C-alpha positions in Angstrom: -16.2 -23.7 19.8 -12.6 -23.4 18.5 -13.1 -26.6 16.4 -16.4 -25.1 15.0 -14.7 -21.9 14.0 -11.9 -23.8 12.3 -14.4 -25.9 10.4 -15.9 -22.6 9.2 -12.5 -21.4 8.0 -12.1 -18.8 10.7 -8.6 -18.6 12.0 -8.1 -15.4 14.1 -4.5 -14.3 13.9 -2.3 -11.4 13.2 -1.3 -13.0 9.9 -4.9 -13.5 8.7 -6.3 -10.2 9.9 -3.4 -7.8 9.4 -0.7 -9.2 7.0 -2.9 -11.1 4.6 -5.9 -8.9 4.8 -3.9 -5.7 4.3 -2.1 -7.2 1.4 -5.4 -8.0 -0.3 -6.8 -4.7 0.6 -4.0 -3.1 -1.3 -5.0 -5.1 -4.4 -8.6 -3.8 -4.0 -7.3 -0.3 -3.7 -5.1 -0.6 -6.7 -8.0 -2.1 -8.7 -10.2 0.8 -7.9 -8.9 4.0 -6.3 -5.3 4.0 -7.5 -5.9 2.9 -11.1 -8.9 5.1 -11.2 -6.8 8.1 -10.2 -4.2 7.2 -12.9 -7.0 7.1 -15.5 -8.5 10.3 -14.3 -5.2 12.0 -14.4 -4.6 10.8 -18.0 -7.9 12.2 -19.1 -7.4 15.6 -17.3 -7.0 18.8 -19.3 -3.2 18.9 -18.6 -2.7 15.5 -20.3 -5.1 14.0 -22.9 -8.1 16.3 -22.1 -10.7 13.6 -22.7 -13.7 14.1 -20.4 -15.0 10.5 -20.8 -11.6 9.1 -19.6 -11.8 11.3 -16.5 -15.4 10.0 -15.9 -14.1 6.4 -16.2 -11.4 7.1 -13.7 -13.7 8.8 -11.2 -16.1 5.9 -11.4 -13.3 3.5 -10.5 -12.3 5.7 -7.6 -15.9 5.9 -6.3 -16.0 2.1 -6.1 -13.1 1.8 -3.7 -15.3 0.6 -0.8 -16.9 -2.4 -2.7 -13.5 -3.3 -4.0 -12.0 -3.4 -0.5 -15.0 -5.4 0.7 -14.5 -8.1 -2.0 -10.7 -8.1 -1.4 -11.0 -8.7 2.3 -13.6 -11.4 1.9 -11.4 -13.1 -0.7 -8.4 -13.0 1.5 -10.4 -14.7 4.3 -11.5 -17.4 1.8 -15.2 -16.5 2.2 -17.9 -18.6 0.6 -19.6 -17.2 -2.5 -22.6 -15.6 -0.8 -20.4 -14.0 1.8 -18.0 -12.8 -0.8 -20.7 -11.1 -2.9 -22.4 -9.6 0.1 -19.1 -8.1 1.3 -19.5 -5.6 -1.5 -22.2 -3.9 0.5 -20.2 -4.1 3.8 -17.2 -2.5 2.1 -19.3 0.2 0.5 -21.0 1.1 3.8 -17.7 1.0 5.7 -16.0 3.3 3.2 -18.9 5.8 3.3 -19.0 6.1 7.0 -15.4 5.2 8.0 -13.2 5.8 5.0 -10.8 3.1 3.7 -10.0 1.9 7.2 -13.8 1.6 7.9 -14.2 -0.5 4.8 -11.4 -2.8 5.9 -12.8 -3.3 9.5 -16.5 -3.6 8.5 -15.7 -6.1 5.7 -13.5 -8.1 8.0 -16.2 -8.3 10.7 -19.1 -9.1 8.4 -17.1 -11.7 6.5 -16.2 -13.7 9.6 -19.8 -13.5 10.9 -21.1 -14.4 7.5 -18.9 -17.5 7.4 -20.3 -18.6 10.7 -23.9 -18.9 9.4 -22.9 -20.0 5.9 -24.6 -23.2 4.9 -26.1 -23.7 8.4 -29.7 -23.4 7.3 -31.9 -24.5 4.4 -32.5 -20.9 3.4 -28.8 -20.1 3.1 -29.3 -17.9 0.1 -31.2 -15.5 2.3 -29.6 -15.9 5.7 -26.0 -15.7 4.7 -26.1 -12.4 2.7 -28.6 -11.0 5.2 -26.2 -11.5 8.2 -23.2 -10.4 6.2 -24.9 -7.2 5.0 -26.6 -6.3 8.3 -23.4 -6.9 10.4 -21.3 -4.9 7.9 -23.6 -2.0 7.6 -24.3 -2.1 11.4 -20.6 -2.0 12.1 -20.2 0.9 9.7 -22.9 2.8 11.5 -21.6 2.1 15.0 -17.8 2.3 14.6 -17.3 3.8 11.2 -17.3 7.5 12.2 -14.9 6.8 15.1 -12.5 4.9 12.8 -12.6 7.7 10.3 -12.0 10.3 12.9 -9.1 8.5 14.4 -7.4 7.7 11.2 -8.0 11.1 9.8 -6.6 12.8 13.0 -3.5 10.6 13.0 -2.9 11.2 9.3 -3.3 15.0 9.8 -1.0 14.8 12.8 1.7 13.1 10.7 1.3 15.7 7.9 1.5 18.6 10.5 4.5 17.1 12.3 6.3 16.7 8.9 5.7 20.4 8.2 7.0 21.4 11.7 10.0 19.0 11.7 10.7 18.1 8.1 14.2 16.7 8.8 13.3 14.3 11.5 9.9 13.3 10.1 11.4 13.0 6.6 13.8 10.3 8.0 11.1 8.5 10.1 8.4 8.4 7.4 10.8 7.4 4.6 12.3 4.6 6.7 9.1 3.3 8.1 7.1 3.3 4.9 10.0 1.8 3.0 10.3 -1.0 5.5 6.5 -1.5 5.4 6.6 -1.9 1.6 9.3 -4.5 1.8 7.7 -6.3 4.7 4.7 -8.6 4.1 2.2 -5.8 5.0 0.9 -3.1 2.7 2.4 0.4 2.7 -0.2 1.4 0.1 -3.0 0.4 2.4 -1.4 2.2 5.4 -0.8 5.4 3.4 -4.4 5.5 2.1 -6.0 4.7 5.4 -4.0 7.5 7.0 -4.8 9.8 4.2 -1.2 10.9 3.8 -0.6 13.9 1.6 1.8 16.8 1.0 5.4 16.5 2.2 4.7 13.5 4.4 3.4 11.6 1.3 6.4 12.7 -0.7 8.8 11.3 2.0 6.8 8.1 2.1 7.0 7.6 -1.6 10.7 8.3 -1.7 11.3 5.8 1.1 9.4 3.1 -0.8 11.4 3.9 -3.9 14.6 3.6 -2.0 13.7 0.1 -1.1 12.6 -0.9 -4.6 15.3 0.7 -6.7 17.9 0.1 -4.0 17.3 -3.6 -4.0 17.0 -3.7 -7.8 20.4 -2.2 -8.3 22.3 -3.7 -5.4 21.2 -7.2 -6.4 21.7 -6.7 -10.2 24.7 -9.1 -10.3 22.5 -11.9 -8.8 19.2 -11.2 -10.5 20.0 -9.5 -13.8 17.5 -7.5 -15.8 14.5 -9.5 -14.8 15.3 -8.8 -11.1 15.9 -5.2 -11.9 12.5 -4.8 -13.4 10.7 -7.1 -10.9 12.1 -5.3 -7.9 12.3 -1.8 -9.3 8.8 -1.6 -10.8 7.2 -4.5 -9.0 7.9 -4.9 -5.3 10.9 -5.2 -3.0 8.9 -7.8 -1.1 10.5 -10.3 -3.4 13.6 -10.1 -1.1 11.7 -11.2 2.1 13.1 -14.7 2.1 16.6 -13.4 1.6 16.1 -10.8 4.4 15.2 -13.6 6.8 18.5 -15.4 5.9 20.6 -12.2 6.1 18.9 -9.2 7.6 22.0 -7.1 6.9 20.9 -6.7 3.2 18.2 -4.3 4.5 20.8 -1.8 5.5 21.7 -0.3 2.1 18.1 0.6 1.0 17.1 1.7 4.5 20.1 4.0 4.8 19.3 5.4 1.4 15.7 6.1 2.6 17.0 7.9 5.7 19.1 10.1 3.5 16.6 10.8 0.8 13.6 11.4 3.1 14.9 14.8 4.4 16.1 15.8 0.9 12.5 15.3 -0.2 11.0 17.3 2.6 13.6 20.1 2.9 15.4 20.6 -0.4 13.0 19.5 -3.1 9.8 20.0 -1.2 8.4 16.9 -2.9 4.7 16.3 -2.4 2.5 13.3 -3.2 -1.0 12.0 -2.3 -2.2 9.0 -0.4 -2.5 6.9 -3.5 1.1 7.3 -4.4 2.7 7.6 -0.9 2.9 3.9 -0.3 3.6 2.7 -3.8 7.1 4.1 -4.5 8.0 3.1 -8.1 5.7 0.1 -8.2 3.9 0.5 -11.6 5.4 4.0 -11.6 2.4 5.1 -9.4 4.6 7.2 -7.1 6.0 9.4 -9.8 2.6 9.6 -11.6 0.9 10.8 -8.4 3.7 13.3 -7.8 2.9 14.8 -11.2 -0.8 14.7 -10.3 -0.1 16.6 -7.1 2.7 19.0 -8.1 2.1 19.5 -11.8 3.9 18.6 -15.0 7.0 20.9 -14.8 10.7 20.5 -15.4 11.5 21.0 -11.7 9.1 18.3 -10.8 10.6 15.9 -13.3 14.0 16.7 -12.0 13.0 15.8 -8.5 11.3 12.6 -9.7 14.3 11.4 -11.7 16.7 12.2 -8.9 14.8 11.1 -5.8 12.9 8.1 -7.2 15.5 6.6 -9.5 19.1 8.0 -9.7 19.8 8.7 -6.0 18.3 5.4 -4.7 20.2 3.4 -7.3 23.6 5.1 -6.7 23.4 5.3 -2.9 22.2 1.7 -2.4 24.8 0.4 -4.8 27.6 2.2 -3.0 26.4 1.0 0.5 26.0 -2.6 -0.7 29.4 -2.7 -2.4 31.0 -1.5 0.8 29.2 -4.2 2.8 30.2 -6.8 0.2 33.9 -5.8 0.6 33.5 -6.1 4.4 32.0 -9.5 4.0 28.6 -8.5 5.5 26.9 -9.3 2.2 28.0 -12.2 0.1 27.3 -13.2 -3.5 23.9 -14.9 -3.6 22.5 -13.2 -0.5 20.1 -11.2 -2.7 19.3 -13.9 -5.2 15.6 -14.1 -5.9 14.4 -17.7 -5.8 12.3 -18.5 -8.9 9.1 -20.3 -8.1 
């Protein structure tokens, strides 16, 4: 049986089902929900005031489920018919179970679709049939439960942040920042949990602390290209260096722990689920802060300080101290070019 599954390209593992799948789910989310929200925001009355642009953005947001379905199937290296049918699985999962439902239903239906793929002479009927039926069936059976569980947990985090903004500000900023740097998707986590308000603000600041922190503290090794790649791309580029010297995680993580409470208590920074796990990647975090809080001078002050200036200064100071102590050496944060 194990050999048969391997022949079908089915390799059950934490890496395949969590690390890789969540990473590709994030790409599906960015290609639909997140970019759609950015487009809709650009077309809103407060910005360009172009209704057709808002319609385009809303259309992209509404197709989040199918995008997740395709993304998951692609990450699992599904055959073509399974890949295309996963559109339906993702759509059904999203309708009944939210983003997490789309993830789970697409994953289940893709693996089952791969089992029957090219096993019959009527593959063009059997494979999409099994993929769709199992995907929609899973959505009907477990979708509502998944949606309830994820929604409840997300609301609990939001409530806990409002009750204990100092402690939760630290915990959320540190955890989400580390999730962004690790080979899992902070964006997918934030959207599945439906983070919003102060909790989403702390999460976005924690992610920014990792990105801008690594960008500035490694500038002497990586120059301007590294500054842009890390600061506006992803701090995940430092993963190989973290494995070699985990101590380089200390400066941006300390920065997140400091800025999280500042976001929740002093600046009352808010965000939404689309921006919470993105930080400064593609400037999505700041854009979603404006979408949530409005386009005012006080909001811009908070954005500039918490997303850019403070992470840069604090991480640079911490990393320089650690360099003088010999805990971080020249080259420890050098990004290897592929």
